[in-house]
C-alpha positions in Angstrom: 13.0 -96.2 67.9 13.6 -92.5 67.6 11.1 -90.7 65.4 13.6 -88.0 64.6 15.8 -90.4 62.7 13.3 -90.5 59.8 13.5 -86.8 59.2 15.5 -85.4 56.3 18.0 -82.6 56.5 16.8 -79.0 56.3 17.2 -77.5 52.8 17.6 -73.8 52.3 15.2 -72.2 49.8 16.5 -71.5 46.3 18.0 -68.1 45.7 15.7 -65.5 44.2 16.7 -64.9 40.6 17.3 -61.4 39.2 16.0 -62.4 35.8 13.3 -62.1 34.6 12.3 -59.0 36.5 8.8 -58.4 37.9 6.1 -56.8 35.7 6.5 -53.4 37.5 10.2 -53.2 36.4 9.1 -53.9 32.8 6.5 -51.1 32.9 9.0 -48.7 34.4 11.6 -49.6 31.7 9.0 -49.0 28.9 8.0 -45.6 30.4 11.6 -44.5 30.6 12.2 -45.6 27.1 9.1 -43.8 25.8 10.2 -40.6 27.6 13.7 -40.8 26.0 12.2 -41.4 22.5 9.7 -38.6 22.8 12.2 -36.2 24.2 14.6 -37.0 21.4 12.0 -36.5 18.8 11.0 -33.2 20.4 14.6 -32.0 20.5 15.2 -32.8 16.9 12.0 -31.0 15.8 12.9 -28.0 18.0 16.3 -27.8 16.4 15.0 -28.1 12.8 12.2 -25.5 13.3 14.7 -23.0 14.6 17.3 -23.6 11.9 16.2 -20.8 9.7 16.1 -18.4 12.6 19.7 -19.3 13.6 20.8 -18.9 10.0 19.1 -15.5 9.8 20.7 -14.3 13.0 24.1 -15.4 11.7 23.6 -13.5 8.4 22.4 -10.5 10.4 25.8 -10.4 12.2 27.6 -10.2 8.9 25.6 -7.1 7.7 27.3 -3.8 8.4 26.6 -0.2 7.7 29.7 0.2 5.7 28.1 -1.7 2.8 26.0 0.6 0.7 23.2 -2.0 0.5 23.1 -2.6 4.2 19.5 -1.4 4.7 18.3 -3.4 1.7 20.1 -6.5 3.2 18.2 -6.0 6.5 14.9 -5.8 4.7 15.8 -8.8 2.5 16.7 -10.8 5.6 13.4 -10.0 7.2 11.6 -11.0 4.0 13.5 -14.3 3.7 12.9 -15.3 7.3 9.2 -14.4 6.9 8.8 -16.4 3.8 10.4 -19.4 5.6 8.1 -19.3 8.6 4.8 -17.8 7.2 4.3 -20.2 4.3 0.5 -19.8 4.2 0.7 -16.0 3.7 2.0 -14.4 0.5 4.8 -12.6 2.2 6.9 -12.3 -1.0 4.3 -10.0 -2.5 4.2 -7.6 0.4 5.8 -4.2 0.4 5.4 -0.7 1.9 2.6 -0.3 4.4 1.4 -3.9 4.1 4.9 -5.2 4.8 5.2 -2.9 7.9 1.8 -4.0 9.2 2.8 -7.6 8.7 6.0 -7.1 10.7 4.3 -5.2 13.5 1.5 -7.8 13.7 3.9 -10.7 13.8 6.1 -9.1 16.4 5.1 -10.6 19.7 5.5 -7.5 21.9 2.2 -5.6 21.9 2.1 -2.0 20.7 5.9 -1.3 20.8 5.8 2.2 19.3 9.6 2.3 19.1 9.7 -0.8 16.9 6.8 0.5 14.7 8.6 3.8 14.2 11.9 2.1 13.5 10.5 -0.4 11.0 8.6 2.3 9.2 11.7 4.5 9.1 13.7 1.5 7.7 11.2 1.0 4.9 11.3 4.7 4.0 15.1 4.8 4.2 15.3 2.0 1.6 14.4 4.5 -1.1 16.8 7.3 0.0 20.4 7.6 -1.0 23.0 7.3 1.7 20.6 7.0 4.6 22.6 4.9 7.1 22.2 7.3 10.1 20.1 4.9 12.2 21.6 1.7 10.9 22.5 0.3 14.3 19.0 0.9 15.5 17.5 -0.7 12.4 19.8 -3.7 13.0 18.8 -4.0 16.6 15.1 -4.0 15.8 15.7 -6.5 13.0 17.4 -8.7 15.6 14.6 -8.2 18.0 12.0 -9.2 15.4 14.0 -12.3 14.4 14.4 -13.3 18.0 10.8 -12.8 19.2 8.6 -13.3 16.1 10.3 -16.5 14.9 9.0 -19.2 15.0 5.6 -17.7 15.1 2.9 -18.8 17.5 -0.2 -20.5 16.0 -2.4 -17.6 17.1 -0.2 -15.1 15.3 -0.3 -17.2 12.1 -4.1 -17.5 12.4 -4.5 -13.7 12.9 -2.2 -12.9 9.9 -4.1 -15.4 7.7 -7.3 -13.6 8.5 -5.8 -10.2 7.9 -4.3 -11.3 4.5 -7.0 -13.6 3.2 
């Protein structure tokens, strides 16, 4: 009697299934999903926070020196943008030297004398008749302020709150 006759045929092992994946793949999928969700939320918030800035820059492009109220429109644009971003400070009540100091303090570039002179000159020109000589310079510095000061950093807001408390 042959002992090999009692053996059964060799069976191949069953195929490895793709589903369900191992725990590591589940963790990786959750991490990727979390990154996508948080990135989407951040992008939406980033877009919303800068909406007023984009609108102000669009309005600035429409202001020209041909209009007799051009300087007043520049000042009003600065005021509206400031009111939108500096909600904890009474920006709507500021004028004259307080307003200029506010604009200079909120401007992120340190001690930019040209900006200070231009904003001061803009404020003085508001009360003069037909003073559109430096309109392009005023418009450029208004654009610079809108681009660099908005949205404000928390440290700038804190400093302004202390100054205007």
